[in-house]
SEVEXDO-301168 format. One record per residue (C-alpha): residue number from 1; residue in three letters; x, y, z. Coordinates in Angstrom, 2 decimals. Layout:
BEGIN
gudo num->NUM residu->ALA u->X v->Y w->Z
...
This chain:
BEGIN
gudo num->1 residu->MET u->-14.96 v->194.44 w->29.69
gudo num->2 residu->SER u->-15.54 v->195.21 w->26.01
gudo num->3 residu->LYS u->-18.13 v->193.40 w->23.92
gudo num->4 residu->ALA u->-15.38 v->192.22 w->21.56
gudo num->5 residu->LEU u->-13.49 v->190.57 w->24.41
gudo num->6 residu->ILE u->-16.66 v->188.95 w->25.76
gudo num->7 residu->LEU u->-17.46 v->187.62 w->22.29
gudo num->8 residu->PHE u->-13.92 v->186.29 w->21.88
gudo num->9 residu->LEU u->-13.99 v->184.51 w->25.26
gudo num->10 residu->GLY u->-17.40 v->183.04 w->24.45
gudo num->11 residu->LEU u->-16.19 v->181.65 w->21.14
gudo num->12 residu->LEU u->-13.06 v->180.28 w->22.80
gudo num->13 residu->LEU u->-15.17 v->178.51 w->25.44
gudo num->14 residu->LEU u->-17.41 v->177.00 w->22.75
gudo num->15 residu->ALA u->-14.36 v->175.77 w->20.85
gudo num->16 residu->ILE u->-12.95 v->174.11 w->23.98
gudo num->17 residu->LEU u->-16.28 v->172.46 w->24.78
gudo num->18 residu->GLY u->-16.61 v->171.27 w->21.19
gudo num->19 residu->TYR u->-13.12 v->169.78 w->21.27
gudo num->20 residu->PHE u->-13.82 v->167.78 w->24.42
gudo num->21 residu->CYS u->-17.18 v->166.58 w->23.11
gudo num->22 residu->ILE u->-15.58 v->165.33 w->19.89
gudo num->23 residu->TYR u->-12.66 v->163.76 w->21.80
gudo num->24 residu->ASN u->-14.91 v->161.95 w->24.26
gudo num->25 residu->ASN u->-17.20 v->160.72 w->21.49
gudo num->26 residu->SER u->-14.22 v->159.46 w->19.46
gudo num->27 residu->SER u->-12.90 v->157.62 w->22.51
gudo num->28 residu->ARG u->-16.24 v->155.90 w->23.05
gudo num->29 residu->ILE u->-16.42 v->154.87 w->19.38
gudo num->30 residu->GLN u->-12.87 v->153.48 w->19.51
gudo num->31 residu->ILE u->-13.59 v->151.47 w->22.68
gudo num->32 residu->ASP u->-16.79 v->150.10 w->21.15
gudo num->33 residu->ILE u->-15.08 v->149.07 w->17.89
gudo num->34 residu->ASP u->-12.25 v->147.43 w->19.83
gudo num->35 residu->ALA u->-14.68 v->145.42 w->22.00
gudo num->36 residu->ARG u->-16.84 v->144.26 w->19.07
gudo num->37 residu->THR u->-13.80 v->143.24 w->17.00
gudo num->38 residu->ARG u->-12.43 v->141.15 w->19.87
gudo num->39 residu->ALA u->-15.84 v->139.54 w->20.34
gudo num->40 residu->VAL u->-16.09 v->138.57 w->16.65
gudo num->41 residu->LEU u->-12.60 v->137.03 w->16.61
gudo num->42 residu->THR u->-13.30 v->135.14 w->19.85
gudo num->43 residu->GLU u->-16.56 v->133.81 w->18.37
gudo num->44 residu->HIS u->-14.52 v->132.27 w->15.53
gudo num->45 residu->GLY u->-11.90 v->130.76 w->17.86
gudo num->46 residu->LEU u->-9.27 v->133.45 w->17.17
gudo num->47 residu->ASP u->-9.01 v->134.86 w->20.69
gudo num->48 residu->ASN u->-5.21 v->134.55 w->20.69
gudo num->49 residu->ILE u->-5.00 v->137.44 w->18.18
gudo num->50 residu->THR u->-4.07 v->140.85 w->19.62
gudo num->51 residu->VAL u->-6.34 v->143.71 w->18.53
gudo num->52 residu->GLY u->-5.11 v->147.31 w->18.49
gudo num->53 residu->THR u->-7.43 v->150.22 w->17.76
gudo num->54 residu->ASP u->-6.58 v->153.70 w->16.51
gudo num->55 residu->GLY u->-9.81 v->155.54 w->15.88
gudo num->56 residu->ARG u->-11.60 v->153.44 w->13.29
gudo num->57 residu->GLU u->-8.43 v->151.60 w->12.21
gudo num->58 residu->ILE u->-7.87 v->148.04 w->13.48
gudo num->59 residu->VAL u->-4.38 v->146.55 w->13.79
gudo num->60 residu->LEU u->-4.14 v->142.75 w->14.08
gudo num->61 residu->THR u->-0.95 v->141.20 w->15.51
gudo num->62 residu->GLY u->0.01 v->137.74 w->16.70
gudo num->63 residu->LEU u->0.79 v->134.28 w->15.34
gudo num->64 residu->VAL u->-1.61 v->132.08 w->13.34
gudo num->65 residu->SER u->-1.19 v->128.61 w->11.90
gudo num->66 residu->ASN u->-1.55 v->129.34 w->8.18
gudo num->67 residu->GLU u->-2.34 v->131.94 w->5.53
gudo num->68 residu->VAL u->-6.02 v->130.91 w->5.34
gudo num->69 residu->VAL u->-6.57 v->131.77 w->9.02
gudo num->70 residu->ARG u->-4.62 v->135.01 w->8.54
gudo num->71 residu->ARG u->-6.92 v->136.14 w->5.71
gudo num->72 residu->GLN u->-10.07 v->135.02 w->7.53
gudo num->73 residu->ALA u->-9.14 v->137.04 w->10.63
gudo num->74 residu->GLU u->-8.75 v->140.16 w->8.49
gudo num->75 residu->GLU u->-12.09 v->139.51 w->6.78
gudo num->76 residu->TYR u->-13.89 v->139.08 w->10.11
gudo num->77 residu->ALA u->-12.41 v->142.38 w->11.37
gudo num->78 residu->ARG u->-13.39 v->144.24 w->8.18
gudo num->79 residu->LYS u->-17.03 v->143.19 w->8.61
gudo num->80 residu->VAL u->-17.28 v->144.80 w->12.07
gudo num->81 residu->TYR u->-19.57 v->147.83 w->11.81
gudo num->82 residu->GLY u->-17.64 v->151.08 w->12.12
gudo num->83 residu->VAL u->-14.23 v->149.70 w->11.10
gudo num->84 residu->ARG u->-12.68 v->151.80 w->8.36
gudo num->85 residu->THR u->-9.38 v->149.99 w->7.69
gudo num->86 residu->VAL u->-7.63 v->146.83 w->8.90
gudo num->87 residu->ASP u->-3.84 v->146.66 w->9.14
gudo num->88 residu->ASN u->-3.11 v->142.93 w->9.07
gudo num->89 residu->LYS u->0.25 v->142.35 w->10.79
gudo num->90 residu->LEU u->-0.44 v->138.71 w->11.68
gudo num->91 residu->SER u->2.47 v->136.31 w->11.24
gudo num->92 residu->VAL u->2.13 v->132.75 w->9.96
gudo num->93 residu->ALA u->3.89 v->130.05 w->11.99
gudo num->94 residu->ALA u->6.83 v->128.57 w->10.13
gudo num->95 residu->PRO u->6.48 v->124.86 w->9.27
gudo num->96 residu->GLU u->8.89 v->122.41 w->10.82
gudo num->97 residu->PRO u->12.08 v->121.94 w->8.77
gudo num->98 residu->VAL u->11.96 v->119.06 w->6.32
gudo num->99 residu->VAL u->14.39 v->116.24 w->7.13
gudo num->100 residu->GLU u->16.50 v->115.47 w->4.09
gudo num->101 residu->PRO u->16.78 v->111.74 w->3.28
gudo num->102 residu->ASP u->20.17 v->110.07 w->3.59
gudo num->103 residu->LYS u->21.98 v->110.47 w->0.27
gudo num->104 residu->ASN u->24.15 v->107.39 w->0.97
gudo num->105 residu->PRO u->21.90 v->104.68 w->2.42
gudo num->106 residu->GLU u->23.43 v->101.42 w->3.54
gudo num->107 residu->PRO u->23.39 v->98.91 w->0.67
gudo num->108 residu->VAL u->22.07 v->96.05 w->2.84
gudo num->109 residu->LYS u->19.04 v->97.91 w->4.24
gudo num->110 residu->LYS u->16.48 v->99.99 w->2.44
gudo num->111 residu->VAL u->14.64 v->102.36 w->4.73
gudo num->112 residu->ILE u->11.44 v->103.82 w->3.31
gudo num->113 residu->GLN u->10.70 v->107.17 w->4.90
gudo num->114 residu->GLN u->7.03 v->108.06 w->5.09
gudo num->115 residu->PRO u->6.24 v->111.73 w->4.52
gudo num->116 residu->LYS u->6.04 v->113.52 w->7.86
gudo num->117 residu->LEU u->3.04 v->115.69 w->8.59
gudo num->118 residu->GLU u->3.57 v->118.97 w->10.36
gudo num->119 residu->VAL u->2.50 v->118.50 w->13.98
gudo num->120 residu->LEU u->0.52 v->121.44 w->15.33
gudo num->121 residu->PRO u->-0.16 v->122.42 w->18.96
gudo num->122 residu->GLU u->-3.64 v->121.86 w->20.40
gudo num->123 residu->PHE u->-4.73 v->125.50 w->20.32
gudo num->124 residu->THR u->-3.73 v->125.80 w->16.66
gudo num->125 residu->CYS u->-5.75 v->122.71 w->15.72
gudo num->126 residu->GLN u->-8.78 v->124.10 w->17.56
gudo num->127 residu->GLN u->-8.27 v->127.37 w->15.69
gudo num->128 residu->ASP u->-8.20 v->125.54 w->12.35
gudo num->129 residu->PHE u->-11.31 v->123.47 w->13.20
gudo num->130 residu->ASN u->-13.19 v->126.66 w->14.11
gudo num->131 residu->ALA u->-12.09 v->128.44 w->10.95
gudo num->132 residu->LEU u->-13.27 v->125.60 w->8.70
gudo num->133 residu->LEU u->-16.62 v->125.13 w->10.45
gudo num->134 residu->SER u->-17.40 v->128.85 w->10.75
gudo num->135 residu->SER u->-17.36 v->129.34 w->6.99
gudo num->136 residu->ASN u->-19.03 v->125.99 w->6.13
gudo num->137 residu->GLY u->-21.26 v->123.52 w->7.94
gudo num->138 residu->ILE u->-21.64 v->119.75 w->7.79
gudo num->139 residu->HIS u->-25.03 v->119.04 w->6.21
gudo num->140 residu->PHE u->-27.36 v->116.07 w->6.66
gudo num->141 residu->ALA u->-30.53 v->114.81 w->5.03
gudo num->142 residu->THR u->-33.63 v->116.38 w->6.61
gudo num->143 residu->ASN u->-34.40 v->114.93 w->10.05
gudo num->144 residu->SER u->-31.73 v->112.28 w->9.45
gudo num->145 residu->ALA u->-28.16 v->111.41 w->10.44
gudo num->146 residu->ASP u->-27.18 v->110.65 w->6.82
gudo num->147 residu->ILE u->-24.35 v->112.98 w->5.80
gudo num->148 residu->ASP u->-24.97 v->114.94 w->2.61
gudo num->149 residu->PRO u->-22.24 v->114.07 w->0.05
gudo num->150 residu->SER u->-21.66 v->117.80 w->-0.48
gudo num->151 residu->SER u->-20.02 v->117.87 w->2.97
gudo num->152 residu->ASN u->-17.37 v->115.25 w->2.14
gudo num->153 residu->ARG u->-14.82 v->117.86 w->1.08
gudo num->154 residu->LEU u->-15.22 v->119.75 w->4.36
gudo num->155 residu->LEU u->-14.93 v->116.51 w->6.32
gudo num->156 residu->ASN u->-11.72 v->115.65 w->4.48
gudo num->157 residu->ASP u->-10.30 v->119.09 w->5.34
gudo num->158 residu->LEU u->-11.19 v->118.46 w->9.00
gudo num->159 residu->ILE u->-9.47 v->115.07 w->8.81
gudo num->160 residu->GLU u->-6.34 v->116.78 w->7.48
gudo num->161 residu->VAL u->-6.29 v->119.07 w->10.52
gudo num->162 residu->ALA u->-6.90 v->116.10 w->12.85
gudo num->163 residu->ASN u->-3.91 v->114.31 w->11.30
gudo num->164 residu->GLN u->-1.73 v->117.31 w->12.15
gudo num->165 residu->CYS u->-2.69 v->116.86 w->15.83
gudo num->166 residu->PRO u->-2.11 v->113.10 w->16.23
gudo num->167 residu->GLU u->-2.24 v->113.20 w->20.05
gudo num->168 residu->ALA u->-5.33 v->115.40 w->20.40
gudo num->169 residu->LYS u->-8.60 v->113.97 w->21.71
gudo num->170 residu->ILE u->-11.53 v->115.38 w->19.74
gudo num->171 residu->GLU u->-15.12 v->115.74 w->20.88
gudo num->172 residu->ILE u->-17.61 v->115.89 w->18.01
gudo num->173 residu->GLY u->-20.61 v->117.82 w->19.29
gudo num->174 residu->GLY u->-24.00 v->117.65 w->17.58
gudo num->175 residu->HIS u->-26.51 v->120.51 w->17.96
gudo num->176 residu->THR u->-30.05 v->121.10 w->16.67
gudo num->177 residu->ASP u->-32.56 v->123.94 w->16.59
gudo num->178 residu->SER u->-35.64 v->123.94 w->18.83
gudo num->179 residu->SER u->-38.00 v->122.28 w->16.32
gudo num->180 residu->GLY u->-39.46 v->119.09 w->17.75
gudo num->181 residu->SER u->-39.25 v->117.71 w->21.28
gudo num->182 residu->ASN u->-36.12 v->117.96 w->23.38
gudo num->183 residu->ALA u->-35.84 v->114.16 w->23.55
gudo num->184 residu->HIS u->-36.05 v->113.87 w->19.75
gudo num->185 residu->ASN u->-33.43 v->116.60 w->19.29
gudo num->186 residu->LEU u->-31.05 v->114.89 w->21.72
gudo num->187 residu->ARG u->-31.35 v->111.62 w->19.78
gudo num->188 residu->LEU u->-30.92 v->113.34 w->16.41
gudo num->189 residu->SER u->-27.90 v->115.38 w->17.49
gudo num->190 residu->GLN u->-26.26 v->112.26 w->18.99
gudo num->191 residu->ALA u->-26.88 v->110.27 w->15.81
gudo num->192 residu->ARG u->-25.42 v->113.03 w->13.63
gudo num->193 residu->ALA u->-22.34 v->113.42 w->15.84
gudo num->194 residu->SER u->-21.87 v->109.63 w->15.70
gudo num->195 residu->SER u->-22.14 v->109.65 w->11.88
gudo num->196 residu->VAL u->-19.36 v->112.22 w->11.67
gudo num->197 residu->MET u->-17.24 v->110.22 w->14.13
gudo num->198 residu->ASP u->-17.74 v->107.07 w->12.04
gudo num->199 residu->TYR u->-16.67 v->108.97 w->8.90
gudo num->200 residu->LEU u->-13.44 v->110.07 w->10.59
gudo num->201 residu->ALA u->-12.75 v->106.59 w->11.96
gudo num->202 residu->ALA u->-13.32 v->105.08 w->8.50
gudo num->203 residu->ASN u->-10.69 v->107.48 w->7.16
gudo num->204 residu->GLU u->-7.88 v->106.40 w->9.47
gudo num->205 residu->ILE u->-8.46 v->108.70 w->12.44
gudo num->206 residu->ASP u->-7.91 v->106.50 w->15.51
gudo num->207 residu->ALA u->-11.35 v->105.94 w->17.06
gudo num->208 residu->ILE u->-9.85 v->106.05 w->20.57
gudo num->209 residu->ARG u->-9.24 v->109.77 w->20.03
gudo num->210 residu->LEU u->-12.89 v->110.49 w->19.17
gudo num->211 residu->THR u->-16.07 v->110.96 w->21.18
gudo num->212 residu->ALA u->-19.52 v->111.91 w->19.89
gudo num->213 residu->VAL u->-21.88 v->113.94 w->22.08
gudo num->214 residu->GLY u->-25.41 v->115.07 w->21.25
gudo num->215 residu->TYR u->-26.44 v->118.35 w->22.91
gudo num->216 residu->GLY u->-29.81 v->118.68 w->21.20
gudo num->217 residu->GLU u->-31.21 v->122.22 w->21.35
gudo num->218 residu->ASN u->-29.54 v->123.07 w->24.67
gudo num->219 residu->ASN u->-26.61 v->125.20 w->23.46
gudo num->220 residu->PRO u->-27.95 v->127.62 w->20.82
gudo num->221 residu->ILE u->-25.65 v->130.24 w->19.29
gudo num->222 residu->ALA u->-28.52 v->132.19 w->17.71
gudo num->223 residu->ASP u->-32.24 v->132.71 w->18.27
gudo num->224 residu->ASN u->-34.70 v->130.02 w->17.20
gudo num->225 residu->GLU u->-37.31 v->132.52 w->16.04
gudo num->226 residu->SER u->-36.03 v->132.85 w->12.46
gudo num->227 residu->ASP u->-34.96 v->130.40 w->9.76
gudo num->228 residu->GLU u->-31.51 v->132.01 w->9.74
gudo num->229 residu->GLY u->-31.11 v->131.55 w->13.48
gudo num->230 residu->LYS u->-32.29 v->127.94 w->13.33
gudo num->231 residu->ALA u->-29.81 v->127.20 w->10.52
gudo num->232 residu->LYS u->-26.95 v->128.50 w->12.68
gudo num->233 residu->ASN u->-28.05 v->126.35 w->15.62
gudo num->234 residu->ARG u->-28.09 v->123.15 w->13.50
gudo num->235 residu->ARG u->-24.37 v->122.45 w->13.54
gudo num->236 residu->ILE u->-21.50 v->120.09 w->14.27
gudo num->237 residu->GLU u->-18.60 v->121.34 w->16.39
gudo num->238 residu->PHE u->-15.10 v->119.90 w->16.80
gudo num->239 residu->ASN u->-13.63 v->120.54 w->20.26
gudo num->240 residu->VAL u->-10.08 v->119.56 w->21.25
gudo num->241 residu->LYS u->-10.23 v->117.99 w->24.72
gudo num->242 residu->GLY u->-6.59 v->117.51 w->25.67
gudo num->243 residu->LEU u->-4.17 v->114.77 w->24.66
gudo num->244 residu->SER u->-4.75 v->111.03 w->24.38
gudo num->245 residu->GLN u->-2.77 v->108.91 w->26.81
């Protein structure tokens, strides 16, 4: 066998090995990006979104409740390390058709039609609660259950979502970081959850739909070793718990 042929076969073998190494590495990267993107969306309550991966490109498909959630899902996917582009193919659910008022009402009776809110399914309301609370938090005075006035706008947005799910039962969960004793944190988280519940009830959300639960420091979503982690753990969550009877 000539040296030229041996050299050619050697180079060919190296090329084949290189191809498979690159292919296998690309596949691992794609699988990793896909898994981390799904995890981020699930963390923000968007686990009903379908994620497709082509190399470093993410394709989002599925149905979301509104344009805000659609844009937020794309933003979350873009922030995943390793993602190069995001193709946002999410569709926004169409609102219910508006009922036109009777153009020829009976002269004897005058019927006043109240504006009808769009009624959303439970999972969509949970999705909207998560989207609002993931980008903003309800704030309180230090070591107190007094709601900071800066949170009123967020609370009013949450009330708007609650009004679109008039049959949904809502658990308001209070959480703290690990500072202080467990007993103190349980009391503080319960008091803060109750303050939020009272705010909703005072703004025409039926109190029978609401429950307030204090979890203290028992369900952290981040470490309690840093100020950033503690800030994430101090939170209020809204959880849809089925329909009221």
